[in-house]
C-alpha positions as CSV (number, residue, x, y, z in Angstrom):
1,M,2.0,20.8,15.9
2,F,1.9,17.1,16.7
3,P,4.8,16.0,14.4
4,P,4.7,12.2,13.6
5,G,8.0,11.7,15.4
6,I,6.4,12.1,18.8
7,E,6.0,8.6,20.2
8,G,6.3,9.2,24.0
9,D,10.0,8.5,24.3
10,G,10.3,10.8,27.3
11,I,7.6,9.0,29.2
12,L,9.1,5.6,28.3
13,M,12.7,6.5,29.4
14,A,11.4,7.8,32.7
15,A,9.3,4.8,33.3
16,E,12.3,2.6,32.7
17,I,14.0,4.1,35.8
18,G,10.9,3.8,38.0
19,A,8.8,6.9,37.3
20,R,5.2,6.9,38.1
21,T,2.7,7.5,35.3
22,R,-1.0,8.3,35.2
23,T,-3.7,8.3,32.5
24,I,-6.4,11.0,32.2
25,H,-9.3,8.9,31.1
26,N,-11.5,11.8,29.9
27,N,-9.0,14.2,28.6
28,L,-10.9,17.0,26.8
29,A,-7.7,18.3,25.2
30,L,-8.6,16.1,22.3
31,F,-8.8,17.6,18.8
32,L,-9.6,16.4,15.3
33,G,-7.4,17.2,12.4
34,F,-5.8,15.9,9.3
35,N,-2.3,15.7,7.9
36,I,-1.3,18.0,5.1
37,P,1.2,16.2,2.9
38,G,4.7,17.6,2.6
39,R,5.7,19.3,-0.7
40,H,8.7,17.0,-1.0
41,A,9.1,13.2,-0.5
42,D,11.3,13.7,2.6
43,E,9.2,16.4,4.1
44,A,7.1,15.5,7.2
45,P,3.3,16.2,7.0
46,L,1.8,19.0,8.9
47,F,-1.1,18.3,11.3
48,R,-4.0,20.8,11.0
49,I,-6.6,21.1,13.8
50,V,-10.0,21.7,12.2
51,G,-12.0,22.3,15.4
52,I,-11.4,26.1,15.4
53,S,-11.3,26.5,11.6
54,E,-13.0,24.3,9.0
55,M,-15.3,22.4,11.4
56,F,-17.2,25.3,12.8
57,C,-18.1,26.9,9.5
58,P,-21.3,26.4,7.6
59,H,-21.4,23.8,4.7
60,T,-19.3,21.3,6.7
61,I,-20.2,18.2,8.8
62,V,-18.3,15.5,10.5
63,V,-19.4,11.9,10.0
64,N,-18.3,8.4,11.2
65,G,-17.7,5.4,8.9
66,A,-21.4,4.8,8.7
67,G,-21.9,8.3,7.3
68,Q,-23.6,9.5,10.5
69,R,-23.0,12.7,12.5
70,F,-22.3,12.0,16.2
71,A,-22.0,15.4,17.9
72,D,-22.1,19.2,17.5
73,E,-19.1,19.8,15.2
74,T,-18.7,23.4,16.4
75,Y,-18.2,22.5,20.1
76,F,-15.1,20.4,20.8
77,Q,-16.2,19.8,24.4
78,A,-19.0,17.7,22.8
79,M,-16.9,16.1,20.2
80,A,-14.3,14.7,22.5
81,P,-16.5,12.4,24.6
82,S,-18.2,11.2,21.4
83,L,-14.9,10.2,20.0
84,R,-14.3,8.0,23.1
85,K,-17.4,5.9,22.6
86,Y,-16.4,2.3,22.3
87,D,-18.5,-0.5,20.7
88,V,-17.8,-3.5,22.9
89,R,-19.4,-5.9,20.4
90,K,-17.3,-4.8,17.4
91,R,-14.3,-4.0,19.6
92,C,-13.6,-0.7,18.0
93,Y,-14.4,3.0,18.6
94,A,-17.9,3.8,17.3
95,N,-17.0,7.1,15.7
96,L,-13.5,6.5,14.4
97,P,-12.4,6.8,11.7
98,C,-14.4,10.0,11.0
99,Y,-14.4,12.4,8.1
100,L,-14.8,16.1,7.3
101,I,-17.3,16.6,4.5
102,F,-18.0,19.9,2.7
103,D,-19.2,21.2,-0.7
104,Q,-18.3,23.8,-3.2
105,Q,-20.2,26.5,-1.2
106,Y,-17.6,26.1,1.5
107,A,-14.8,26.1,-1.0
108,D,-16.1,29.3,-2.5
109,G,-16.8,31.2,0.6
110,F,-14.4,30.0,3.3
111,S,-10.7,29.2,3.8
112,F,-9.4,25.7,3.6
113,V,-6.0,25.1,5.2
114,D,-5.6,28.9,5.6
115,A,-5.6,29.6,1.8
116,P,-7.5,32.6,0.6
117,R,-11.3,32.2,0.2
118,G,-12.2,30.7,-3.2
119,S,-8.8,29.0,-3.6
120,A,-8.8,25.6,-5.4
121,I,-9.0,22.7,-2.9
122,P,-5.7,20.8,-2.9
123,S,-5.6,17.7,-5.2
124,W,-5.0,15.3,-2.2
125,V,-8.5,16.0,-0.9
126,A,-11.1,13.4,-2.2
127,R,-13.9,14.9,-4.3
128,A,-16.8,13.8,-6.4
129,D,-19.9,15.2,-8.2
130,R,-22.2,12.9,-6.3
131,I,-22.4,12.1,-2.6
132,D,-22.5,8.3,-3.1
133,E,-19.3,8.6,-5.3
134,L,-17.5,10.5,-2.5
135,A,-18.7,7.9,0.0
136,G,-17.1,5.2,-2.1
137,L,-13.8,7.1,-2.4
138,L,-13.6,7.5,1.4
139,G,-15.0,4.1,2.4
140,I,-18.1,5.6,4.1
141,G,-21.5,4.0,4.1
142,S,-23.2,5.6,1.0
143,A,-26.8,5.3,2.2
144,G,-25.9,6.7,5.6
145,L,-24.0,9.7,4.2
146,T,-26.7,10.5,1.7
147,E,-29.4,10.4,4.4
148,T,-27.3,12.4,6.8
149,I,-26.7,15.2,4.3
150,E,-30.3,15.4,3.3
151,R,-31.3,15.6,7.0
152,F,-28.7,18.2,7.8
153,N,-29.7,20.3,4.8
154,G,-33.2,20.5,6.3
155,F,-31.7,21.7,9.6
156,A,-29.7,24.4,7.8
157,R,-32.8,25.7,6.0
158,K,-34.8,26.1,9.2
159,G,-31.8,27.1,11.3
160,V,-32.3,24.4,14.0
161,D,-30.2,21.3,14.4
162,D,-32.7,18.8,15.8
163,D,-30.0,16.1,16.4
164,F,-27.2,17.9,18.2
165,A,-28.3,21.5,18.7
166,R,-25.4,22.9,16.6
167,G,-25.2,26.6,16.8
168,T,-27.0,27.0,20.2
169,A,-24.0,26.8,22.5
170,A,-23.0,30.1,24.2
171,W,-19.4,29.2,23.3
172,S,-19.2,29.7,19.5
173,L,-16.9,31.1,16.9
174,A,-19.7,31.6,14.4
175,K,-21.4,35.0,14.3
176,K,-24.4,36.1,12.3
177,D,-22.7,39.0,10.7
178,Q,-19.4,37.2,10.0
179,W,-20.3,35.4,6.8
180,K,-22.4,36.0,3.7
181,P,-23.8,33.2,1.6
182,T,-22.0,32.7,-1.7
183,R,-25.2,32.0,-3.6
184,A,-28.4,34.0,-3.9
185,D,-30.6,31.2,-3.0
186,E,-28.7,30.4,0.2
187,R,-29.2,32.1,3.6
188,Y,-27.9,31.5,7.1
189,V,-30.7,31.3,9.5
190,N,-28.2,29.9,11.9
191,P,-24.5,31.0,11.2
192,S,-23.3,27.5,12.2
193,L,-25.5,25.8,9.6
194,G,-25.2,25.7,5.8
195,T,-26.4,23.2,3.3
196,L,-24.2,20.8,1.5
197,R,-25.7,20.6,-2.0
198,I,-23.4,22.2,-4.6
199,P,-20.9,19.8,-6.2
200,P,-18.2,18.9,-6.2
201,F,-18.4,17.4,-2.7
202,Y,-15.2,17.0,-0.7
203,G,-14.0,14.8,2.1
204,V,-10.9,14.2,4.2
205,E,-10.3,11.7,6.9
206,L,-9.8,13.2,10.4
207,H,-7.6,11.8,13.1
208,P,-7.8,12.5,16.8
209,S,-4.7,14.1,18.2
210,A,-4.2,15.6,21.6
211,F,-2.0,16.9,24.2
212,A,-0.9,13.7,26.0
213,S,-3.7,11.8,27.8
214,A,-1.0,10.2,30.0
215,G,2.2,11.4,31.5
216,L,4.7,11.4,34.4
217,V,3.5,12.3,37.8
218,T,5.4,15.2,39.4
219,N,5.3,17.0,42.7
220,S,5.0,20.8,43.3
221,H,8.6,21.3,42.3
222,A,8.1,19.4,38.9
223,Q,10.2,16.5,40.2
224,V,9.2,13.2,38.8
225,I,8.2,10.8,41.5
226,N,8.3,7.0,41.7
227,H,5.6,4.6,42.8
228,R,6.4,5.3,46.5
229,D,5.9,9.0,46.0
230,V,9.6,9.7,46.3
231,P,11.3,12.1,43.9
232,I,13.7,10.6,41.4
233,A,16.9,12.6,41.9
234,G,17.7,14.9,39.0
235,L,14.6,14.1,37.0
236,Y,12.1,16.8,36.3
237,A,9.2,17.0,33.8
238,A,7.1,19.9,32.5
239,G,4.9,20.3,29.5
240,N,3.4,17.3,27.7
241,N,5.6,14.7,29.2
242,S,4.0,15.4,32.6
243,V,0.4,14.3,33.3
244,H,-2.0,17.3,33.2
245,T,-4.0,16.7,36.3
246,E,-5.0,20.4,36.3
247,Y,-7.3,20.0,33.2
248,G,-10.2,18.9,35.3
249,V,-13.5,18.7,33.3
250,G,-12.5,21.0,30.5
251,Y,-9.8,22.5,28.4
252,Q,-9.1,26.0,27.2
253,A,-6.4,27.4,24.9
254,G,-3.3,28.1,26.8
255,F,-3.5,25.4,29.4
256,S,-0.6,23.3,27.8
257,L,1.7,26.3,27.3
258,G,0.8,27.8,30.7
259,S,1.5,24.6,32.5
260,A,4.8,24.1,30.7
261,M,6.0,27.6,31.5
262,T,4.9,27.4,35.2
263,F,6.4,24.0,36.0
264,G,9.5,24.7,33.9
265,Y,10.0,27.8,36.0
266,L,9.4,25.9,39.3
267,A,11.8,23.1,38.1
268,A,14.6,25.6,37.4
269,R,14.2,27.3,40.8
270,H,14.4,23.9,42.5
271,M,17.5,22.9,40.5
272,A,19.1,26.2,41.6
273,G,18.2,25.6,45.2
274,L,15.8,28.6,45.3
275,N,12.7,26.8,46.4
C-alpha cells in the first residue's frame, strides 16, 4: 500500500491535455504510518498504517516535534484535522513530523508490524533506556516528551484522558476484555490507555499518507472532463486518479475500493456503448 513510486503521473498526464482537477481540502482519508525497510538493498519499503493497529493500543502515544500529543490517537477522524494545522508564523505544519512512542509493556503484550506478541522490536526502530535519550535520537523536544509521558501516565492510571478524551468515542477498536496487562502492577481502567514506564522506550517517525487529496474530475460515466465541463474523448478515470467528491465529511473502510469498482464498471459500460 502506498508504494514510493506513486507520484501522481496519471493526474499529470491528463492535466497536460486539458483535464480538470480538484483538491479536497479536508480529506479525512488521511492516515499515519511508517516505512518498513526492505530486506534487500533493492527492495522497496512497505508502508504500514498504524491507525488501526499500533496506534489504538495501550502503552502508545503520538507526539509532534515538541514532544506533545495533539489528538486522540485512537480516532483517526480526530487525527486528520490536527495533522492539517498550519503554523503561519513558522511556515510549517504544527504537528509534522510526528512520532509513535511506546514502551516495553507494549512490546511484550501487543503486536508490532504484525509479528507475534512478545517478538523482538526490529533493529531499525529507535530505542533508549531513558525518555530523554529517546527524544535525542528522534530529534524531539526532551522536556516536552518527558512531561507528556508523565501526564499521560496519570491519565492511564485513572482511566480518563483529560486532554483529548481518548477511549470515550463510540467508534473504538479497544475493548475492555480484549487485552490483559503484562505486569501485575498494571491495570487497564480504560482499555485505550496504558502507561509508558518500562524501558526500553521505542519511537518511530510517522508520515501522513492518504488516498489522493486531489484528482481528475469526471462525469457520471467516469469520463474525464475539461475546464468547460466537456468530456475528453477516450479518457476515463476511476480509483485514486479521480477526485473523491463522495467522501463528504468522513471516511470509512471500503470507500476507495468501492468507488474504483463502481466507476470502473460505469466506464466500461460507456466504452461498450451500453449506457
